[in-house]
C-alpha positions in Angstrom: -20.0 -30.8 -11.5 -18.1 -27.5 -11.9 -19.9 -24.1 -11.8 -20.7 -22.5 -15.1 -19.4 -19.0 -15.4 -21.0 -16.4 -17.6 -18.3 -13.8 -17.0 -15.0 -13.1 -15.2 -14.3 -9.5 -14.1 -10.8 -8.2 -13.6 -10.4 -4.8 -11.9 -7.2 -3.1 -12.9 -6.7 -0.1 -10.6 -8.6 2.8 -12.0 -11.0 0.9 -14.2 -13.7 0.2 -11.7 -12.2 1.3 -8.3 -9.6 4.0 -8.1 -7.6 2.9 -5.0 -4.2 4.3 -5.6 -4.8 7.3 -3.3 -6.2 5.1 -0.6 -3.2 2.8 -0.7 -0.9 5.8 -0.5 -2.8 7.0 2.5 -2.5 3.6 4.2 1.2 3.7 3.7 1.4 7.2 5.0 -0.5 6.1 8.2 1.8 3.2 8.6 5.0 5.3 8.3 3.6 7.9 10.7 2.6 5.2 13.2 6.2 3.9 13.3 7.8 7.4 13.3 9.5 7.0 9.9 10.2 10.3 8.1 9.6 10.3 4.4 10.1 12.8 1.5 7.0 14.5 0.0 7.5 12.7 -3.3 7.7 9.2 -1.9 4.2 8.0 -2.8 4.3 9.6 -6.2 7.7 7.9 -6.9 6.3 4.5 -6.0 2.8 4.9 -7.7 1.9 1.8 -9.6 4.8 -0.3 -8.2 4.4 -3.4 -6.1 4.1 -2.9 -2.3 7.1 -5.2 -1.7 9.3 -2.8 -3.7 7.9 0.2 -1.7 8.4 -1.6 1.7 11.9 -2.8 0.8 12.8 0.8 0.0 11.3 2.0 3.3 13.1 -0.7 5.2 16.5 -0.2 3.6 16.6 3.6 3.0 14.1 5.3 5.4 13.9 3.1 8.5 17.7 2.9 8.7 17.8 -0.7 9.9 15.1 -0.3 12.5 12.9 -2.8 10.6 14.2 -5.7 8.5 11.1 -5.5 6.3 7.8 -3.8 6.9 5.0 -6.4 7.0 2.2 -6.1 4.5 -0.3 -7.0 7.2 0.5 -3.7 8.9 -0.3 -2.0 5.6 -3.6 -3.8 5.3 -4.6 -2.7 8.8 -3.6 0.9 8.0 -5.6 0.6 4.7 -8.6 -0.3 6.7 -8.1 2.6 9.1 -7.6 5.1 6.3 -10.7 3.9 4.6 -12.8 4.4 7.7 -11.5 8.0 8.0 -12.6 8.9 4.5 
């Protein structure tokens, strides 16, 4: 027997939880951890775009070949660290 649902809730960023700033902070922590310099407008330029697009840009343009592709697990760890600091 399948469960009976009364409702399904979808959270689009900013509707219930505004997490964009927290994601930006997690990315900032990650870049700093690996010593990757970034322009001040980086997070604003990638706001609302998929993480894979962001990390591909970092890997290709900012890390200058030091990393093939930043791993999303590192971001998740940094996200957790940034959340604890808040």
